[in-house]
C-alpha positions as CSV (number, residue, x, y, z in Angstrom):
1,M,0.0,0.0,0.0
2,V,1.2,3.4,-0.8
3,D,1.6,5.4,2.4
4,L,0.7,8.9,1.6
5,S,0.9,12.3,3.3
6,D,0.1,13.2,6.8
7,G,-1.2,16.6,7.8
8,V,-3.9,17.0,5.2
9,E,-7.2,18.6,6.0
10,G,-10.1,16.5,7.3
11,F,-9.5,12.7,7.1
12,G,-6.9,12.9,4.4
13,L,-9.0,10.3,2.6
14,T,-8.4,11.6,-0.9
15,A,-4.6,11.7,-0.3
16,R,-4.7,8.1,0.8
17,C,-6.8,7.0,-2.2
18,T,-4.9,3.9,-3.3
19,I,-5.8,0.2,-3.8
20,P,-3.6,-2.5,-2.2
21,Q,-1.6,-4.6,-4.6
22,A,-0.5,-8.1,-4.6
23,T,0.3,-9.9,-1.3
24,T,3.8,-10.6,-2.3
25,G,4.9,-7.0,-2.1
26,P,4.2,-3.6,-0.5
27,G,0.6,-2.8,-0.7
28,S,-0.9,-6.2,0.0
29,G,-3.9,-6.9,2.1
30,A,-7.1,-6.5,0.2
31,S,-7.3,-9.7,-1.6
32,G,-10.5,-9.3,-3.5
33,S,-12.7,-10.6,-0.7
34,A,-15.9,-8.7,-1.6
35,G,-17.6,-11.8,-2.6
36,G,-16.9,-13.5,0.7
37,E,-18.2,-10.4,2.5
38,V,-21.3,-10.5,0.5
39,K,-21.9,-14.0,1.7
40,S,-21.3,-12.9,5.2
41,H,-23.8,-10.1,5.0
42,A,-26.3,-12.4,3.5
43,S,-26.0,-14.9,6.4
44,E,-26.4,-12.1,8.9
45,A,-29.5,-10.9,7.1
46,G,-31.0,-14.4,7.1
47,A,-30.8,-14.8,3.4
48,S,-30.2,-18.3,2.0
49,V,-26.9,-18.1,0.2
50,S,-24.9,-21.3,0.3
51,A,-21.2,-21.5,1.2
52,S,-20.4,-22.7,-2.4
53,A,-22.4,-19.8,-3.8
54,G,-20.4,-17.4,-1.6
55,A,-17.2,-19.0,-2.8
56,S,-18.3,-18.5,-6.4
57,A,-19.0,-14.8,-5.6
58,G,-15.5,-14.4,-4.3
59,A,-14.1,-16.1,-7.4
60,T,-16.0,-13.8,-9.7
61,I,-14.5,-10.6,-8.4
62,A,-11.4,-10.5,-10.5
63,G,-9.6,-8.6,-13.2
64,P,-10.2,-8.9,-16.9
65,T,-10.6,-12.5,-17.8
66,S,-9.0,-12.8,-21.2
67,A,-6.5,-11.2,-23.5
68,A,-9.5,-11.0,-25.9
69,A,-10.8,-8.2,-23.7
70,V,-7.7,-6.1,-23.8
71,S,-8.7,-4.3,-27.0
72,T,-12.0,-3.2,-25.5
73,T,-10.9,-2.6,-21.9
74,G,-8.0,-0.5,-23.2
75,L,-5.0,-0.2,-20.9
76,T,-4.8,3.3,-19.5
77,F,-1.2,3.7,-20.7
78,V,0.8,2.5,-23.7
79,E,4.4,1.5,-24.2
80,G,6.7,4.4,-24.3
81,E,4.4,6.7,-22.4
82,R,5.6,9.0,-19.6
83,I,3.7,8.5,-16.4
84,L,4.0,9.1,-12.6
85,C,4.3,6.1,-10.4
86,F,4.2,5.6,-6.6
87,H,7.2,4.0,-5.0
88,G,6.8,4.1,-1.2
89,P,5.1,7.4,-0.2
90,L,6.3,9.4,-3.2
91,L,5.6,9.8,-6.9
92,Y,8.3,9.4,-9.4
93,E,8.5,10.0,-13.2
94,A,8.6,6.8,-15.1
95,K,8.4,5.3,-18.6
96,V,6.2,2.4,-19.6
97,L,8.3,-0.3,-21.2
98,K,5.8,-3.1,-21.4
99,T,2.1,-3.5,-20.8
100,E,0.2,-6.6,-19.8
101,M,-3.4,-7.6,-18.9
102,R,-3.1,-10.3,-16.4
103,T,-5.8,-12.9,-15.9
104,G,-6.4,-16.1,-14.0
105,K,-4.1,-15.4,-11.1
106,S,-5.0,-17.1,-7.8
107,N,-4.4,-13.8,-6.0
108,L,-7.2,-11.5,-7.3
109,N,-5.1,-8.4,-7.0
110,D,-2.5,-9.9,-9.4
111,N,-5.1,-9.6,-12.1
112,G,-5.9,-6.6,-14.3
113,P,-3.6,-4.0,-16.1
114,H,0.1,-4.1,-15.2
115,Y,3.0,-2.1,-16.5
116,F,6.7,-2.8,-16.6
117,I,8.2,0.6,-15.9
118,H,11.6,2.3,-15.7
119,Y,12.0,5.1,-13.2
120,K,13.7,8.2,-14.7
121,G,17.2,8.6,-13.2
122,W,17.1,5.1,-11.6
123,K,19.3,2.1,-12.5
124,Q,17.6,-0.6,-14.6
125,S,17.7,-2.9,-11.5
126,W,14.8,-0.8,-10.2
127,D,12.7,-1.5,-13.2
128,E,9.6,-3.4,-12.1
129,W,6.0,-4.5,-12.9
130,V,3.4,-2.4,-11.2
131,P,-0.4,-2.6,-11.1
132,E,-2.4,0.3,-12.5
133,S,-3.4,1.4,-9.0
134,R,0.2,2.7,-8.5
135,T,0.2,4.8,-11.6
136,L,-1.0,8.3,-12.5
137,K,-1.3,10.3,-15.7
138,F,1.6,12.7,-16.3
139,N,-0.2,16.0,-16.2
140,D,-0.1,19.3,-14.3
141,Q,-2.5,18.2,-11.6
142,N,-0.5,15.1,-10.7
143,L,2.8,16.9,-11.0
144,K,1.5,19.3,-8.3
145,R,0.5,16.3,-6.2
146,Q,4.0,14.9,-6.7
147,A,5.5,18.2,-5.5
148,D,3.2,18.4,-2.5
149,L,4.1,14.8,-1.4
150,N,7.8,15.6,-1.9
151,S,7.5,18.7,0.3
152,L,5.6,16.9,3.0
153,N,7.9,13.9,3.0
154,S,11.1,16.1,3.1
155,K,9.8,18.1,6.1
156,K,8.8,14.9,7.9
157,K,12.1,13.2,7.3
158,A,14.1,16.4,8.3
159,Q,12.1,16.7,11.5
160,Q,12.7,13.1,12.4
161,A,16.4,13.3,11.7
162,A,16.8,16.5,13.6
163,S,15.0,15.2,16.6
164,S,17.1,12.0,16.7
165,T,20.5,13.3,15.9
166,G,20.3,17.1,16.2
167,G,22.5,17.3,13.1
168,A,21.4,19.4,10.1
169,G,23.6,17.3,7.8
170,D,21.7,14.1,8.9
171,A,18.4,15.8,8.3
172,K,19.4,16.7,4.8
173,K,20.5,13.2,4.1
174,S,17.2,11.8,5.4
175,A,15.3,14.2,3.3
176,D,17.1,13.3,0.0
177,G,15.1,11.8,-2.8
178,I,15.8,8.5,-4.4
179,G,19.5,9.1,-4.8
180,G,22.1,7.6,-2.4
181,S,24.2,4.5,-2.1
182,A,23.2,0.9,-2.7
183,S,23.1,0.4,1.1
184,D,20.6,3.3,1.4
185,S,18.5,1.7,-1.3
186,K,18.5,-1.7,0.5
187,K,17.6,0.1,3.7
188,R,14.6,1.8,2.1
189,Q,13.4,-1.6,0.7
190,R,13.8,-3.1,4.2
191,E,11.9,-0.3,5.8
192,A,9.1,-0.6,3.2
193,G,8.8,-4.3,4.0
194,E,8.6,-3.5,7.7
195,K,5.9,-0.9,7.2
196,E,3.9,-3.4,5.2
197,E,4.1,-5.9,8.0
198,E,2.8,-3.2,10.3
199,Y,-0.1,-2.6,7.9
200,L,-1.0,-6.3,7.9
201,K,-1.1,-6.4,11.7
202,R,-3.5,-3.5,12.0
203,P,-7.0,-4.5,12.9
204,E,-9.8,-4.0,10.4
205,I,-12.5,-1.5,11.1
206,K,-16.1,-2.8,11.0
207,I,-18.6,-0.8,9.0
208,P,-22.1,-1.9,10.1
209,I,-24.2,-2.3,7.0
210,P,-28.0,-1.8,7.5
211,E,-30.1,-5.0,7.1
212,S,-31.9,-3.8,4.1
213,L,-28.7,-3.0,2.3
214,K,-27.3,-6.4,3.2
215,I,-30.3,-7.9,1.4
216,Q,-29.6,-5.5,-1.5
217,L,-26.0,-6.9,-1.7
218,V,-27.4,-10.4,-1.9
219,D,-30.0,-9.5,-4.5
220,D,-27.3,-7.7,-6.5
221,W,-25.0,-10.8,-6.4
222,E,-27.8,-13.2,-7.4
223,N,-28.9,-10.9,-10.3
224,V,-25.5,-10.8,-11.8
225,T,-23.9,-14.1,-11.0
226,K,-26.8,-16.5,-11.0
227,N,-29.4,-14.8,-13.2
228,Q,-26.9,-13.3,-15.7
229,K,-28.4,-9.9,-15.5
230,L,-26.7,-6.5,-15.6
231,V,-27.1,-3.1,-14.1
232,S,-28.4,-0.7,-16.8
233,L,-25.7,1.8,-17.4
234,P,-25.1,4.7,-17.3
235,R,-27.0,5.1,-14.1
236,T,-29.0,8.1,-12.9
237,P,-28.3,9.1,-10.2
238,N,-24.6,8.0,-10.7
239,V,-22.1,7.7,-7.8
240,N,-20.9,11.3,-8.2
241,Q,-24.5,12.6,-8.0
242,I,-25.3,10.3,-5.0
243,L,-22.4,11.7,-3.1
244,K,-23.3,15.2,-3.9
245,L,-26.9,14.6,-2.7
246,F,-25.6,13.1,0.5
247,K,-23.4,16.2,1.0
248,E,-26.3,18.5,0.4
249,S,-28.4,16.6,2.9
250,A,-25.6,16.6,5.5
251,M,-24.9,20.3,5.0
252,K,-28.4,21.0,6.4
253,N,-27.1,20.0,9.8
254,I,-24.0,22.2,9.7
255,T,-24.3,25.8,10.7
256,N,-21.4,28.2,10.1
257,N,-18.8,25.6,10.7
258,T,-16.1,25.8,7.9
259,H,-14.0,22.9,9.3
260,Q,-17.0,20.5,9.3
261,E,-17.8,21.6,5.7
262,D,-14.2,20.9,4.7
263,V,-14.2,17.5,6.3
264,L,-17.5,16.6,4.6
265,E,-16.0,17.7,1.2
266,E,-12.9,15.6,1.9
267,L,-15.2,12.6,2.7
268,V,-17.2,12.9,-0.5
269,M,-14.1,13.4,-2.7
270,G,-12.3,10.6,-1.0
271,L,-15.1,8.1,-1.6
272,K,-15.3,9.2,-5.2
273,C,-11.6,8.7,-5.6
274,Y,-11.7,5.2,-4.0
275,F,-14.6,4.2,-6.2
276,D,-12.9,5.3,-9.4
277,K,-9.7,3.4,-8.5
278,A,-11.4,0.3,-7.0
279,L,-14.1,-0.3,-9.6
280,G,-12.1,-2.1,-12.3
281,N,-9.9,-3.9,-9.8
282,I,-12.1,-5.3,-7.0
283,L,-15.7,-4.2,-7.4
284,L,-16.9,-6.1,-10.5
285,Y,-18.1,-9.6,-10.9
286,R,-16.7,-11.6,-13.7
287,F,-19.9,-11.4,-15.7
288,E,-19.8,-7.6,-15.6
289,R,-16.3,-7.2,-17.0
290,Q,-17.2,-7.1,-20.7
291,Q,-19.8,-4.4,-19.9
292,Y,-17.1,-2.4,-18.1
293,A,-14.8,-2.9,-21.1
294,E,-17.5,-1.6,-23.5
295,L,-18.2,1.4,-21.3
296,K,-14.5,2.3,-21.0
297,K,-14.3,2.3,-24.7
298,K,-17.5,4.3,-25.2
299,F,-16.8,7.0,-22.6
300,G,-13.0,7.2,-22.9
301,E,-11.6,9.4,-20.1
302,K,-14.9,9.9,-18.3
303,E,-14.7,8.8,-14.7
304,M,-16.7,5.7,-13.9
305,S,-18.2,7.4,-10.9
306,E,-20.2,9.3,-13.5
307,V,-21.4,6.1,-15.1
308,Y,-22.1,3.6,-12.3
309,G,-24.6,4.0,-9.5
310,A,-25.6,2.9,-6.0
311,E,-25.3,-0.8,-6.7
312,H,-21.6,-0.6,-7.2
313,L,-21.1,2.1,-4.6
314,L,-22.6,-0.2,-2.0
315,R,-20.0,-2.9,-2.9
316,L,-17.3,-0.4,-2.1
317,F,-18.4,-0.2,1.5
318,V,-17.8,-4.0,1.7
319,Q,-14.1,-3.4,0.7
320,L,-13.5,-0.2,2.6
321,P,-12.5,-1.8,6.0
322,Q,-9.5,-3.5,4.4
323,L,-8.6,-0.5,2.3
324,I,-8.7,1.9,5.2
325,A,-6.7,-0.5,7.4
326,H,-3.8,-0.1,5.0
327,T,-3.5,3.7,5.3
328,N,-1.5,5.6,7.9
329,M,-4.5,7.0,9.6
330,D,-4.5,7.0,13.4
331,Q,-7.1,5.1,15.3
332,E,-9.1,8.3,16.3
333,T,-9.4,9.4,12.7
334,I,-10.4,5.9,11.6
335,V,-13.2,5.8,14.2
336,T,-14.5,9.2,13.0
337,L,-14.2,8.1,9.4
338,K,-16.2,4.9,10.2
339,D,-19.0,7.1,11.7
340,S,-19.1,9.1,8.5
341,F,-19.3,6.0,6.4
342,V,-22.3,4.9,8.5
343,E,-24.0,8.2,7.8
344,V,-23.6,7.7,4.1
345,L,-25.0,4.2,4.4
346,K,-28.0,5.5,6.4
347,Y,-28.6,8.0,3.6
348,M,-28.5,5.3,1.0
349,E,-30.9,3.1,3.0
350,A,-33.3,6.0,3.6
351,N,-33.4,6.8,-0.2
352,A,-33.0,3.3,-1.5
353,M,-36.1,3.5,-3.7
354,Q,-34.6,6.5,-5.6
355,L,-31.0,5.2,-5.6
356,F,-31.2,1.5,-6.4
357,L,-32.5,-0.2,-9.6
358,Q,-35.6,-2.3,-9.0
359,N,-35.0,-4.4,-12.1
360,Y,-31.7,-5.4,-13.8
361,E,-31.6,-5.8,-17.5
362,N,-31.2,-9.2,-19.2
363,A,-27.9,-9.7,-20.9
364,T,-28.2,-10.5,-24.6
365,P,-27.3,-14.0,-25.9
366,T,-24.3,-12.5,-27.7
367,Y,-23.0,-11.0,-24.5
368,I,-23.5,-14.2,-22.5
369,S,-21.8,-16.2,-25.2
370,F,-18.9,-13.8,-25.2
371,T,-18.4,-13.9,-21.5
372,K,-18.4,-17.7,-21.5
373,N,-15.6,-17.6,-24.0
374,L,-13.6,-15.5,-21.6
375,V,-13.7,-18.0,-18.7
């Protein structure tokens, strides 16, 4: 997991908006367990979902299922493209050398778009395969984000070094970027591994999902995986609109409190960011991936939070406990954040008739045939 900046306003949810990667390296932890969680919620709600069905649900949440889908899903980046890539807590300029759409991996987070990249100014020994969740477009907005992270990290490192040694020279050395000796590089790798172990030891937060929404999760799973139906897309209201509606509703209870307004804005933007990053990686059932591919091709750069709706947003809340557990938030902030998530769920429950589809659309025979060929 990429450990991002401290000291941001509100929860810092947007700054920490990353999706864990494979369990074999930094960023592991969320292993695509949404399907298992859906089964768990179903059991608690008293719905009859068998253990084998739950296992099937877990198996269906995966990356693109075939190289045949690559042309329609479209990798975000192409060979030779300049990008920004997370390595530890910072963003570095990199070049895409190879692209690959991985499928059929036992670890669900190993599936999906991957890029073999070379970090500018680094030796070739640092070249590596990275999942799309660690990459960003090379544009002015993300370059500013890179500069902000560098500034925050340098200040933090300098303060730590100054407090431990009292030497300005040591502080400067600690604040240096990716340069340094081979021993420094190995030390950074070791520290990254130690941090990851700490992440894995952190307890999950529990987000209580209302009973009616648990049933919605089960119905959603059955519609897609058993009945071979699809959510009609694009949705109205979409995820972006739902979060704005929630914000407007919550604002009615805030009177002349700029800080609370800022925190609410950070919550909404953070959830939107997590949704856009998580959707293609861990929120789709296998049967939905071709639909996702077609939508990506149709809408191009349009964010999927403007296409998908409440059905997929609810799935995000199943995954959020593991995602949040892999951030550097302190326990007090996590508790506050959990309470805010509960308020969003209460809003979705209260407005379920307006937010959720009552009937899913039947997939065409051509679509069903195509998805079977991808298995």
